[in-house]
C-alpha positions in Angstrom: 0.2 0.5 0.1 1.4 3.1 -0.8 1.9 5.6 2.8 3.5 8.6 3.5 1.4 10.4 1.4 -0.3 13.6 2.3 -3.6 12.5 3.4 -2.0 9.9 5.2 -0.4 12.1 7.2 -2.8 14.0 8.4 -5.2 11.2 9.0 -3.1 9.4 11.5 -2.8 6.3 12.1 -3.1 3.7 9.7 -6.1 1.7 11.5 -8.8 4.5 12.1 -10.7 2.1 14.9 -13.2 3.6 17.4 -12.8 7.2 15.6 -15.7 9.0 12.8 -14.9 10.6 9.4 -17.0 12.7 8.3 -16.1 13.9 4.4 -17.4 17.0 3.6 -17.5 18.0 -0.5 -18.9 20.1 -3.0 -20.4 20.2 -6.8 -17.0 22.1 -8.0 -14.7 19.8 -6.1 -15.4 16.2 -4.9 -14.3 14.3 -1.8 -15.3 10.5 -3.5 -11.7 9.8 -4.0 -10.6 10.6 -0.3 -13.7 7.6 -0.5 -11.8 5.7 -2.6 -8.2 6.0 -0.8 -9.6 5.3 2.8 -11.5 1.4 1.0 -8.8 1.2 -0.1 -6.5 1.7 3.2 -8.2 0.0 4.9 -8.7 -3.3 2.5 -4.8 -3.0 1.4 -3.2 -4.8 5.0 -1.6 -8.3 4.9 -3.4 -11.1 3.5 -3.8 -12.7 7.3 -5.1 -9.4 8.5 -8.5 -8.7 10.1 -9.9 -5.8 8.3 -13.3 -5.7 6.9 -15.3 -2.7 5.1 -19.0 -3.0 5.6 -20.0 -0.3 2.5 -23.8 0.6 2.2 -23.6 2.0 -1.3 -26.6 4.9 -2.2 -24.6 6.9 -4.8 -23.5 4.1 -7.7 -23.7 0.2 -8.1 -20.9 -2.5 -7.2 -19.5 -2.4 -10.6 -18.5 1.6 -9.8 -16.9 1.3 -7.1 -14.5 -2.4 -8.5 -13.5 -0.5 -11.1 -11.9 2.6 -9.9 -10.1 0.2 -7.0 -8.8 -2.0 -9.6 -7.4 2.0 -11.0 -6.1 2.0 -7.5 -4.4 -1.9 -7.4 -7.5 -3.5 -5.3 -9.5 -6.1 -6.2 -13.1 -5.7 -4.6 -14.6 -9.0 -5.9 -11.4 -10.9 -4.8 -12.2 -9.0 -1.2 -15.8 -9.3 -1.5 -15.3 -13.4 -1.8 -12.4 -13.5 1.1 -15.1 -11.8 3.5 -13.8 -9.0 4.1 -15.9 -6.6 2.3 -19.4 -6.3 2.4 -21.9 -3.5 -0.1 -25.6 -3.0 0.7 -26.4 -1.8 -2.7 -29.4 0.6 -1.1 -29.6 1.6 -5.8 -31.1 -1.7 -5.4 -32.3 -2.9 -2.3 -34.5 1.2 -2.0 -34.8 2.6 -5.0 -36.5 5.8 -4.7 -36.6 4.9 -1.2 -39.5 2.8 -1.8 -38.9 -0.6 0.4 -41.3 -2.0 2.1 -43.6 1.4 1.7 -41.4 1.8 5.1 -41.7 5.6 6.3 -37.8 5.1 7.3 -37.0 4.7 3.4 -35.4 1.4 5.1 -33.5 2.7 7.3 -34.3 0.6 9.8 -34.0 -2.4 8.0 -30.3 -1.4 6.7 -29.5 -0.8 10.2 -30.0 -4.7 11.6 -28.2 -5.7 8.5 -25.4 -4.0 9.0 -25.2 -5.2 12.6 -26.0 -8.3 11.9 -22.8 -8.5 9.3 -20.7 -7.3 12.1 -21.9 -9.9 14.5 -21.7 -13.0 12.5 -17.9 -11.8 12.4 -15.1 -14.0 14.3 -14.2 -12.2 17.8 -11.1 -11.0 16.3 -12.5 -9.4 13.0 -15.1 -7.7 15.1 -12.6 -4.4 16.0 -11.3 -4.3 12.8 -14.9 -3.2 10.9 -15.1 -0.2 9.0 -18.4 1.2 7.9 -18.7 3.7 4.8 -21.6 5.6 3.3 -21.6 6.4 0.4 -23.1 9.0 0.4 -25.7 11.2 3.6 -27.7 13.7 1.1 -28.9 9.8 -1.1 -29.1 9.0 1.9 -31.4 12.0 3.3 -33.6 11.3 0.3 -33.7 7.5 1.2 -35.9 8.6 4.0 -38.2 11.4 2.2 -36.5 14.1 3.0 -36.6 13.0 7.5 -33.6 14.5 9.2 -34.4 12.8 12.3 -34.3 9.7 10.9 -31.0 9.2 9.0 -29.7 11.1 12.8 -31.6 8.2 14.2 -29.9 5.4 11.9 -26.5 7.3 12.2 -26.4 7.1 15.9 -27.3 3.8 16.1 -23.7 3.0 13.2 -22.3 4.8 15.6 -23.2 2.6 18.9 -20.9 0.2 16.5 -17.8 2.6 16.9 -18.1 2.1 20.7 -19.8 -1.4 21.2 -17.5 -2.9 18.3 -14.4 -0.3 18.2 -15.3 0.3 14.8 -14.3 3.4 12.1 -17.3 5.6 10.2 -16.8 7.0 7.5 -19.3 9.3 5.9 -19.3 10.9 2.7 -22.0 14.2 2.9 -22.2 17.2 -0.2 -22.2 20.1 1.7 -23.7 22.8 -0.8 -27.2 20.9 -1.2 -28.7 23.0 1.4 -29.5 26.3 0.4 -30.6 27.8 3.9 -28.6 30.4 5.2 -27.8 28.7 7.9 -26.7 25.2 8.4 -29.1 22.7 8.5 -28.6 20.2 12.0 -28.0 17.2 10.7 -24.4 19.0 9.4 -24.1 20.1 12.7 -24.8 16.7 14.6 -22.6 15.0 11.3 -20.1 17.3 12.3 -20.3 16.9 16.0 -19.9 13.1 15.6 -16.5 13.6 13.5 -13.5 13.0 15.0 -11.5 13.4 11.5 -12.9 16.0 9.2 -12.3 16.4 5.5 -13.5 19.4 4.2 -12.8 19.1 0.2 -13.1 22.9 -1.6 -11.6 24.7 -5.3 -9.4 26.7 -4.8 -9.6 30.4 -3.5 -7.7 31.8 -6.7 -10.2 29.8 -9.3 -10.2 27.0 -11.6 -6.0 25.6 -12.4 -5.0 22.9 -14.6 -2.3 21.4 -12.8 -4.6 21.8 -9.4 -7.8 20.6 -8.9 -8.9 21.7 -5.2 -7.5 21.6 -1.5 -8.4 19.9 0.9 -8.8 20.8 4.2 -8.2 18.0 7.4 -8.7 18.1 11.4 -8.3 15.9 13.3 -9.2 16.0 17.4 -7.1 12.8 18.4 -7.9 9.9 19.4 -8.8 11.6 23.3 -10.3 14.6 21.4 -7.0 16.7 23.7 -5.2 17.3 20.4 -6.4 19.2 17.6 -4.0 18.9 14.0 -5.8 21.1 11.0 -4.2 20.3 7.8 -4.2 21.5 4.5 -2.8 20.6 1.1 -3.9 21.2 -2.3 -4.2 17.2 -5.2 -4.4 16.6 -7.8 -6.4 13.4 -9.4 -5.0 11.1 -12.1 -6.0 8.1 -13.7 -4.2 5.4 -11.4 -3.4 7.9 -8.5 -3.6 11.1 -6.4 -1.3 14.2 -6.4 -1.5 15.6 -2.5 1.3 18.5 -2.4 2.0 21.4 -0.1 0.5 25.5 -1.9 3.2 27.2 -3.9 5.4 23.9 -3.8 4.7 23.4 -7.6 7.0 24.3 -9.6 
């Protein structure tokens, strides 16, 4: 696995066990590549590793993630066959929020499936699970716009962090909300987050050799020492280049 990138340094320890990571992006600058980076990082361990990823996909089917991860050197089909990658495809299980005609958009049943999947794992795997959600804004659509249902679901998932030592990684699109006051959903998610990663366009506008900037606020294990990192990035075909502002020649 590639190590030593500025993003890895900002994330800190290789294992994110017991931590909540929130990715925020906007229309101009997607943070999907960060999600893919953490997914690969979680799975790119030695063959005997007990790391497991439970991926909740509201945005894309399995084939989308498999294609991208293959470019990054990670085969999700193999990981799935080895019971290290479990994907809940909500595009199939909950199209247009119609599952079971329930007003909760299938979120209660979804949490039950996640909990059952983790509980069925061997004991040595349970503390090495990463739950990933792509993405929260589409989950809200599935819940028919109910912020409370989404928050309840996220709080349920947060109990897995404390109960099993899992990590929770969430992607949300920060600019879809038109209110001048930031919605309570975003504020609640930021409160839960141990690591907040925000992808933004450059303040100076578009540039051919720089695609945007990342701001990473890492609160530390006991939230006693905050670490703030800021750097720029360029997404390539099979990798992402990270660098400090002004460091490129």
